[in-house]
C-alpha positions as MATLAB code, in Angstrom:
seq = 'MKTFFKSALILVLAISMCIPVFATTNTDEIIFSDINSTHYAYDAIKTMKTYGIISGYPDGTFRPNNTVNRVEFATMMVKALKLQINLNATSSFSDMNTETWAIPYVEASKNFLTGYKTTTGYAFKPYEASVREDMAVALIKALDKNTDTEAVLSLYADQNSISNNLRVFVASAINNNLMIGETIGTQKYFYPQRSLTRAEAASLLMNVIKAEKITFDGEEKVTFDEDVNTNPDATYYATTLSYEFDRAGNNGNGNAYGNGNAYGNGNAYGNNKTNSAVVLKWDKITHPDFEGYKVVASKTDSTPAYPENGYALWITDKNNTTALIKAGSSYDGNEFSKFEAGQTYYFSITAVYKDKKVPSNVITVTIPNTPSTSNNDYNQDNALTLQAENKGDSIELKWTIAQSDCFQGYKVVASQTDTTPMYPDNGYFKYITDRDDNSITINKDDLYGSGDFSKFEKGKTYYIAITYLCDGYKKSSNVVKMDF';
ca = [
     109.981  122.681  117.458;
     110.782  119.484  117.757;
     109.393  118.421  120.899;
     110.020  114.492  123.036;
     106.850  113.067  123.869;
     106.854  110.338  126.022;
     104.586  107.540  124.851;
     105.271  103.776  124.620;
     108.652  103.082  124.766;
     109.808   99.358  123.501;
     113.224   98.820  124.712;
     113.994   95.821  121.433;
     116.759   93.535  121.509;
     119.265   92.997  118.961;
     118.217   90.598  115.974;
     119.939   87.482  117.481;
     117.341   87.580  120.568;
     114.415   88.388  118.070;
     114.694   86.310  115.531;
     116.192   82.504  115.383;
     119.650   82.478  114.748;
     120.408   82.843  110.580;
     122.234   80.428  108.637;
     124.940   80.700  106.900;
     123.730   81.559  102.759;
     124.883   79.149  100.166;
     126.268   81.928   97.924;
     125.763   80.011   95.147;
     121.553   80.612   95.522;
     119.934   82.635   92.590;
     117.512   84.107   95.373;
     115.734   87.208   93.178;
     117.328   87.671   89.217;
     118.672   90.644   90.307;
     120.614   89.708   92.928;
     123.845   87.877   92.736;
     126.050   86.545   96.017;
     128.542   89.845   94.621;
     125.265   92.332   95.882;
     126.471   94.004   99.444;
     122.686   93.298  100.415;
     122.664   89.367   99.635;
     123.315   87.579  102.838;
     120.798   90.063  104.465;
     117.553   90.271  101.720;
     118.207   86.067  101.520;
     117.331   86.128  105.446;
     114.366   88.522  105.300;
     113.047   86.501  102.359;
     113.744   83.471  104.175;
     111.250   84.628  107.459;
     109.198   86.674  104.935;
     109.949   89.815  106.357;
     110.326   90.936  102.847;
     109.555   89.092   99.673;
     109.897   90.055   96.136;
     107.627   90.975   93.082;
     105.988   88.633   90.976;
     108.384   89.120   87.970;
     110.970   87.318   90.126;
     113.333   89.843   90.849;
     114.010   91.957   94.582;
     114.527   95.532   93.225;
     117.342   96.816   95.879;
     117.317  100.491   94.691;
     113.175  100.685   94.745;
     112.308  103.109   98.225;
     110.980  101.508  101.198;
     107.567  103.686  102.118;
     106.780  104.407  105.748;
     103.760  101.612  105.616;
     105.766   98.840  104.076;
     108.827   99.733  106.601;
     106.036   99.098  109.722;
     104.545   95.973  108.182;
     108.738   94.233  107.452;
     109.447   95.687  111.639;
     106.187   93.708  112.634;
     107.055   90.809  110.788;
     110.897   90.971  112.056;
     109.695   91.607  115.775;
     107.193   88.986  115.808;
     104.959   91.795  117.282;
     101.893   90.974  118.120;
      98.403   92.490  115.483;
      95.429   93.099  116.724;
      93.232   91.959  113.472;
      90.448   94.317  114.888;
      92.802   97.088  115.587;
      91.223  100.826  114.702;
      93.938  103.174  113.191;
      95.215  106.028  115.614;
      96.196  108.096  112.491;
      93.762  110.282  110.706;
      94.706  109.164  107.082;
      94.466  105.361  107.701;
      91.763  104.039  106.650;
      89.528  101.301  109.052;
      89.149   99.121  106.667;
      92.659   98.375  105.126;
      94.881   95.549  105.726;
      98.246   97.644  107.110;
      96.311   99.121  110.516;
      97.041   96.146  112.358;
     100.768   96.454  111.355;
     100.912   99.756  111.479;
      99.253  100.192  115.417;
     101.208   97.307  116.724;
     104.762   99.200  115.050;
     104.199  102.851  116.165;
     105.907  102.818  118.937;
     108.841  102.216  116.546;
     107.951  104.711  113.831;
     106.928  108.751  113.425;
     104.076  110.249  112.486;
     102.950  113.604  112.157;
     100.627  115.639  114.268;
      98.073  117.814  112.661;
      95.588  120.030  113.678;
      92.948  117.492  113.576;
      94.996  114.837  114.587;
      97.275  112.333  114.268;
      98.600  111.864  110.507;
     100.919  108.789  109.203;
     101.798  109.409  105.565;
     102.230  106.023  104.677;
     103.401  106.708  101.413;
     106.214  108.887  102.154;
     109.959  107.226  101.849;
     111.507  105.880  104.971;
     114.643  108.077  105.503;
     118.152  107.919  107.385;
     117.403  109.595  110.146;
     114.548  107.184  110.950;
     116.668  104.612  111.071;
     119.404  106.130  113.381;
     116.782  106.884  115.945;
     115.332  103.020  115.092;
     118.831  101.834  115.772;
     119.741  103.573  119.049;
     116.428  102.674  120.806;
     116.414   99.031  119.336;
     119.786   98.499  120.972;
     119.337  100.051  124.093;
     122.373  102.680  123.654;
     122.664  106.185  125.122;
     122.350  109.474  123.178;
     125.090  111.155  123.013;
     126.078  114.934  122.319;
     125.825  116.414  119.439;
     129.691  117.270  118.668;
     130.252  114.332  116.277;
     128.040  116.238  114.019;
     130.064  119.077  113.409;
     132.004  116.369  111.391;
     129.474  116.349  108.655;
     128.375  119.163  105.877;
     124.764  118.340  105.880;
     124.125  118.324  109.799;
     121.475  120.955  109.889;
     119.641  118.738  107.526;
     119.162  116.462  110.660;
     115.740  117.397  112.590;
     116.228  119.271  115.896;
     114.712  116.305  117.872;
     116.704  113.581  116.443;
     120.368  114.928  116.080;
     121.435  113.321  119.259;
     120.004  110.184  118.270;
     122.203  110.731  114.602;
     124.991  111.313  116.767;
     124.960  108.089  118.535;
     124.333  105.964  115.677;
     127.197  107.513  114.285;
     129.508  106.987  117.410;
     129.033  103.342  117.784;
     129.368  102.932  113.937;
     126.111  102.213  113.622;
     125.547  104.388  110.337;
     128.122  106.429  109.046;
     127.338  107.987  105.672;
     130.074  108.746  103.107;
     132.928  110.629  102.347;
     133.408  112.662   99.502;
     136.904  114.318   99.302;
     137.402  115.875  102.639;
     133.571  116.468  103.482;
     131.484  113.869  105.398;
     127.825  113.358  104.821;
     125.155  111.798  106.799;
     122.191  112.144  103.999;
     119.940  112.364  106.838;
     116.558  113.228  104.756;
     117.748  109.953  102.140;
     115.265  107.836  101.176;
     115.816  104.293  102.708;
     116.258  101.718   99.653;
     115.057   97.970  100.042;
     118.674   96.339  100.137;
     119.227   99.137  103.024;
     116.008   98.093  104.961;
     117.094   94.790  104.729;
     120.675   95.294  106.102;
     119.727   97.006  108.789;
     116.627   94.592  109.871;
     119.368   92.048  109.643;
     121.910   93.707  112.438;
     119.197   95.100  114.641;
     115.203   95.230  114.610;
     114.398   99.386  114.312;
     113.039  100.572  117.368;
     109.912  102.928  116.885;
     109.813  106.285  116.269;
     106.441  108.946  115.894;
     107.016  112.257  114.565;
     104.731  115.139  115.149;
     103.835  118.765  113.797;
     105.159  120.737  111.841;
     106.952  118.640  110.107;
     109.114  117.985  112.993;
     110.136  114.747  113.851;
     109.854  113.522  117.466;
     110.254  110.182  119.709;
     107.543  108.732  121.589;
     108.847  106.907  124.775;
     107.711  104.908  127.281;
     105.048  106.563  129.953;
     107.072  108.648  131.988;
     108.002  106.889  135.580;
     106.936  109.241  138.052;
     107.911  106.929  140.837;
     110.799  105.308  139.264;
     111.132  103.467  143.188;
     108.137  101.609  142.270;
     108.126   97.645  142.680;
     108.841   95.823  139.620;
     106.390   92.489  140.213;
     105.835   89.438  138.134;
     102.426   88.629  136.972;
     100.161   85.310  137.345;
      99.758   82.342  134.731;
      96.763   80.007  134.442;
      95.303   77.973  131.334;
      92.705   76.497  130.030;
      91.815   74.069  126.934;
      90.755   75.644  123.795;
      88.262   73.475  122.267;
      87.863   72.314  119.051;
      84.526   72.933  117.284;
      83.918   75.499  119.262;
      84.397   78.344  116.315;
      82.023   80.622  118.478;
      84.203   81.089  121.956;
      84.281   84.904  120.712;
      87.985   84.962  122.382;
      90.841   86.750  120.536;
      93.772   84.693  121.736;
      96.870   86.589  121.899;
      99.216   85.105  118.635;
      97.251   87.831  116.259;
      94.460   85.596  115.359;
      90.785   85.973  116.121;
      88.640   83.286  117.350;
      84.925   82.909  116.976;
      82.411   85.123  115.571;
      79.770   84.048  117.655;
      78.137   81.157  115.943;
      78.639   77.434  116.746;
      79.455   75.396  113.857;
      79.581   71.669  114.807;
      80.067   69.368  117.824;
      83.673   68.558  118.208;
      84.445   68.797  121.527;
      87.922   67.890  121.953;
      90.898   70.048  123.524;
      92.749   71.079  120.662;
      95.027   74.374  121.903;
      96.275   75.557  125.451;
      94.819   79.076  126.265;
      97.407   80.722  128.803;
      96.016   83.543  130.501;
      97.851   85.936  132.807;
      97.233   89.292  134.793;
      97.793   92.594  133.515;
     100.520   94.824  134.368;
     100.061   98.128  134.965;
     103.783   99.918  135.726;
     104.825  102.524  134.403;
     108.316  100.890  133.130;
     106.426   97.458  131.471;
     107.245   96.817  127.965;
     105.553   93.627  127.457;
     104.924   90.200  128.065;
     107.262   87.917  126.892;
     105.799   84.125  126.529;
     108.545   81.821  127.511;
     108.307   77.748  127.890;
     111.151   74.663  128.247;
     110.537   71.056  128.524;
     113.598   70.539  130.805;
     113.661   74.023  132.463;
     111.473   73.758  135.930;
     112.042   77.607  135.679;
     112.031   79.217  132.315;
     112.448   82.598  132.259;
     113.370   85.383  129.136;
     116.299   85.993  127.565;
     117.892   82.414  128.904;
     114.699   80.315  127.565;
     113.802   81.946  124.120;
     110.139   82.731  123.812;
     107.698   81.670  122.077;
     105.451   85.652  121.907;
     106.666   88.950  122.498;
     103.743   90.548  123.222;
     103.682   94.625  123.720;
      99.800   95.506  123.945;
      99.556   96.037  127.670;
      96.078   95.065  127.636;
      96.353   91.586  125.933;
      96.528   89.030  128.365;
      95.852   85.985  126.608;
      98.236   83.483  124.278;
      97.088   80.643  122.380;
      99.907   77.599  121.598;
      99.454   74.685  119.619;
     100.886   71.456  117.945;
     102.947   73.694  115.132;
     103.106   76.741  117.247;
     106.935   78.496  116.330;
     109.212   78.699  119.487;
     112.008   81.106  119.174;
     114.940   78.864  121.657;
     117.616   76.634  121.056;
     115.999   74.335  123.358;
     113.001   73.506  120.663;
     112.088   74.845  117.669;
     107.914   74.376  117.934;
     105.411   72.980  120.046;
     104.787   69.137  119.809;
     101.165   67.357  120.485;
     101.461   65.232  123.287;
     105.108   66.716  125.036;
     104.652   68.693  128.302;
     106.324   71.669  128.488;
     106.865   74.416  131.750;
     105.178   77.796  131.043;
     105.971   81.215  132.447;
     105.734   84.676  131.298;
     108.608   87.312  131.991;
     107.288   90.635  132.028;
     110.147   92.956  130.657;
     110.679   96.410  132.499;
     112.530   99.160  131.540;
     115.645   97.897  133.448;
     114.659   94.560  134.729;
     112.999   91.172  133.617;
     110.548   89.695  136.091;
     109.431   86.171  135.487;
     106.179   84.831  136.718;
     104.733   81.765  138.378;
     105.551   78.441  136.401;
     102.590   76.054  135.674;
     103.112   72.384  133.637;
     100.877   71.632  130.141;
     100.686   69.161  127.788;
      99.834   70.254  124.175;
      96.791   68.285  122.871;
      96.595   66.839  119.413;
      94.831   69.518  117.082;
      92.396   67.905  115.581;
      92.885   66.906  111.972;
      90.161   68.235  109.218;
      88.806   65.625  106.937;
      88.566   65.864  103.401;
      85.045   65.212  103.940;
      84.577   68.120  106.097;
      86.573   70.422  104.169;
      84.692   69.638  100.931;
      81.431   69.933  102.689;
      81.987   73.576  100.899;
      81.901   74.189   97.283;
      83.597   77.181   95.835;
      82.632   80.134   97.363;
      80.827   82.430   95.011;
      81.872   85.803   94.220;
      80.205   88.847   93.204;
      81.194   92.494   92.857;
      79.697   95.505   91.805;
      81.251   98.743   91.193;
      80.059  102.096   92.301;
      82.498  104.747   90.891;
      84.907  105.182   93.842;
      84.489  102.002   95.725;
      84.150   98.392   95.279;
      81.626   96.264   96.826;
      82.098   92.460   97.406;
      79.513   89.533   98.056;
      80.217   86.294   98.446;
      78.531   82.766   99.613;
      78.987   81.850  102.885;
      81.520   79.037  103.910;
      79.616   75.931  105.906;
      82.209   73.491  107.075;
      82.964   73.135  110.679;
      87.056   73.760  110.267;
      86.012   77.294  109.062;
      89.356   79.725  110.180;
      88.234   82.653  107.743;
      88.539   84.570  104.311;
      91.608   86.434  102.607;
      90.307   89.148  100.401;
      92.807   88.353   97.449;
      93.785   91.257   94.832;
      95.876   91.586   91.771;
      96.569   93.715   88.987;
      98.276   90.887   86.787;
      97.816   87.343   87.965;
      94.375   86.394   87.007;
      93.883   83.691   89.748;
      95.015   85.456   92.957;
      94.701   83.671   96.167;
      96.646   84.354   99.488;
      99.262   83.990  100.494;
     100.899   84.200   96.980;
      99.066   87.723   96.196;
      99.241   89.012   99.735;
      95.941   89.925  100.661;
      93.510   93.162  101.597;
      91.341   92.218  104.658;
      91.392   88.618  106.534;
      88.091   88.474  107.981;
      87.224   85.730  110.772;
      83.580   85.965  111.046;
      81.958   83.175  109.139;
      78.399   85.480  108.759;
      80.345   88.445  107.831;
      80.380   87.706  103.934;
      81.010   91.249  102.541;
      83.585   94.201  102.392;
      83.732   97.307  100.912;
      87.217   98.414   99.146;
      87.561  102.146   98.482;
      89.939  103.874   96.182;
      93.447  104.351   98.065;
      92.935  101.722  100.311;
      95.878  100.431  101.370;
      96.832   96.778  100.100;
      99.517   94.188  101.532;
     102.093   92.003   99.863;
     100.726   92.000   96.507;
     102.129   93.173   93.210;
     100.507   96.894   94.409;
     100.242   98.646   97.291;
      97.142  100.376   96.915;
      93.652  100.657   94.595;
      93.825  103.069   92.466;
      91.547  104.804   89.735;
      92.144  103.818   86.819;
      93.626  100.752   87.184;
      92.170   97.400   86.439;
      92.211   94.592   89.479;
      91.491   90.797   89.703;
      90.110   90.177   93.055;
      88.753   86.436   95.058;
      88.182   85.620   98.303;
      90.602   82.098   99.438;
      88.738   80.709  102.345;
      90.791   79.227  104.909;
      90.370   76.166  106.776;
      92.379   74.227  108.726;
      95.341   73.781  106.942;
      93.404   73.834  103.881;
      92.931   76.573  100.700;
      90.112   77.272   98.209;
      89.670   79.714   96.036;
      86.700   81.743   95.023;
      85.782   82.806   91.487;
      87.831   85.626   89.837;
      85.898   88.927   89.432;
      88.248   91.662   86.860;
      87.332   95.230   88.197;
      88.270   98.596   86.611;
      88.198  101.070   89.569;
];
């Protein structure tokens, strides 16, 4: 029996408010070897590729008819909505290994996804296919459409295949011409359980960004909405914004900022103490209708607010009350596309509630120059030396510690086909921001992101390396070839 659970509804706006305006595509451009300009999803696929939301395969193909599994779609959605991720997030789901790359993405987007309630907790089923009825829920929530009666479903021969708790969402998707289905002869079919293809995912993400859906027990799907508002007359209030400067060279500040990147490992390497970035800080909001914080800025408008002035970051973690802004940080708005050193901006935080948006106070900040990294500093480090040991159902990795002041992190990278894997070309398994954390265990069935495989499997061969990140520079360790 399906049940609606109230938990973290994030009302998402149409894609025009979440992603910069898409440029007109050049229909003569070959974006993938198996996609030409006559394909129905050509423009959508090109746009998703341009923004790094959906990538192709190492052989240059897109494979539009391949199925999109649930963890893949979670990742696409986070990228499309620019949701903030916590690299140190722990999983809410019993079947997501705590060492995998996917946990931050699934946790950031779980309010838009479905899950399953079991006797031991919640399961995500990462390798199950995303299906069409899932997308119906997503579209309706993303566009904030009203749910309708189920009357229109009587026109569809396969209406009984629609999960009970999702029927009103499917009906609304049909009535709003978001998803129609197919007519064969005189009979209509919605195909609610049909797997979502890569081309379909690109098309749907092009039009709206998926809102959340989570399913539970008994193979029955349910949706999770925001906390029930037990006091609908409660006051909608603004947060209070302040700031401080982040100091370059102090890699030991131990703070995790709101752009999803963790800075600091408890040790100080280097003595450069110049201002390098702005850390915005604000008070936490706990209102039951609260959905998230929009970090807003303007060069000319002294009272910037969302949606009028666009936004830099959309933070849906209510406990995340800091954001790092530096020269080069991107901005989604009509006035400018990225922050520039030496320029002065008006900043505010728009508190987004279910039915209201409330801007904070405004502060004025000049963006400092980001200290450049010299080749001498970067070249303090020789290429990292990686060692690996096969433990049967796991592979243990250990590498030498980076020494230069510009340290940002290690990316653990692998490939089944590329003998010289490196981030970002081959995706990554784990991002480690603690300089002294120089070992990791890869277990059988651990998930892998944006590479030529989706999980580590027994009987497969992998080329593994560590990509070392240093303020705009990348350097790879040696490559080890390991048979799982």
